[in-house]
Phi, psi and omega in degrees: 000325179304315188290333176290317177302315181297322172301317184295324181291321179300316181293316177300318182287324179298329184275348184267109186293344178284346183264128179294156180294324178308326184288343180276353185295313178248088185295325182299315178299313176303313174307311181291319173300322173302317182296311182292330169297317180299318183295316179300327179276004182058038170266069195292323181296321176292319179300315179294323179299316178298312182305312184282002176256356188278330185230144162277161186305318183288357176272345181248121182288171172268150173292154175289153180296322178308306185299311181303317178293322182294317179303310185296324174299330178279351179098017179247122180297153189296339180308323179303319180278320186282341179304132175271350182262147178281154173220192188299326182286335169290325176296314180299320178295315183289318180301322176302316179300309179301321180298311184283337169299315182288329179294325176299313183293322181291333183253013180050047179275119183231353182232163171298319179300313182289333175294308182305312184295323178298316183292317180301327182280327190254340177251102182282148182274001178214155181202157176280352178270151175289141187278086178284155177299146179192161180276165188302319180291332174287321176301312178299318185290320179285334174079024177202158180153146184241163162061250184298325181299308176305315186293324181294313174303319179291324180301314177301316182295313183296318181301312178294342180278342183103011178253189180223149184231147169239133177273136186239111174271125175271110196249139170292129183300334184278312186260345180065014178280140175276121176268344182201151181234133172230183175216152175255126183244134171239127181209124181057034176088000183243135177260142185227142164254126188233136181227092182295327178298306186272357177070035183259127176224116183223141175277080185204162172257167183295314182302327181278351181289130175254167175305321179293321176296318181302312185291325177286312184289320181249040183302329179282356188230063184298335184293339182259357181309312188283338188288347177296323184285350178239029182286149174238135184252130182238159167267118187277067181269148172283152177310320184301329185295346181271347189273137180303330187287322177288323179293328176291319182292322177302311184296319181292317183295319178297317182298316188276313185256347190071204178254015184282343182258308184209141182247141173254153176268117187244026180287334179288125179245111182295341182289324177287341176059214185255179178086017182271176180289327177256122188257151171296140186273122185278341184303315183294325182284324174290331177293319178300313181299328185282348170280359174058056178048054168075018179285336173276139182281103176267013185281000000 
C-alpha cells in the first residue's frame, strides 16, 4: 500500500511546476514530509488516509501482554494498543511533536538552558483558571501549569532537541505523595537536573546528588530535602509511544528522513518490560483514559 501512495505523490509532484527535479529523487521522503505538512495544517482527514495507507497489517506487531495489562489497569482499553489503524489521537500526538519542533526553531532554541528559559517564560506557575489536566501542547497553549506540567512540556521540547528526559517525583516517605516534581535531562553527553517551578538548573545527574548539594540548591525549600531519598523516576512517554503502529511509523520516518524532521522517544523497550529503576509514567495513560477514548476533542 505504501508504494501506491508514493507513486501517487510522485505523479502529483511531477505535475507541480513549483517542485524542483531534485525533490523528486526521494519520493518516500517527499511523501512523509507531505504527510507531516498536512498534520501541521490540520488537514486531518487527508493525513489519516495517508497514514492508514503506509503499512499492511502484517507490518505492525502486536503489543506485549505487560503493556496491555498496564494500560487496562490505567483505564484504557486494549484496543488502543492493538489497533493497526491510526486515528485522531495519533494525529494529535504527531501534531504535538511537530508543534514543539517548530517552537524550537521559531525561538532559536539549541540548548537545554534555552529550552528551560523558554518554558519558564511561557508556562506560568499561577493562573485565575483551575489547573485542569492537559497534554503538553494544551499546557503550552493555555500558558500555565506547575511542577510536572512544566516538566512535561520541557520533556517534549528536549526530545525534539535530540535529548532525553526523566520525570522525577519527590515523594514524602510517610504518605508517598509527591510534593514536588523535577526532571533529569541528558543531552549531548551532559546530564542536567532541572526544576522549572523553582528555577533550578544544575549540571548534575540525580544519582550524583548528595544531601549537601540538595540543601544548597534547594535551600529555600527545606520541606522537600528528605523527599529526594524517596524519589520515583519515570519515562515521560505519550500513550501513543507504546503502540506498535507508532513504533512502525517511527522506524519508517527515521529510515527515510532521519531525525531532522521529527523525533520520537524510543526509550521504552518492551523486552525489558516493567520493574526497572526507571518506570513508565502512568499519568499520561490515565489522562488519556479521562478523555473517555477520544470523546473529548483533543485536536
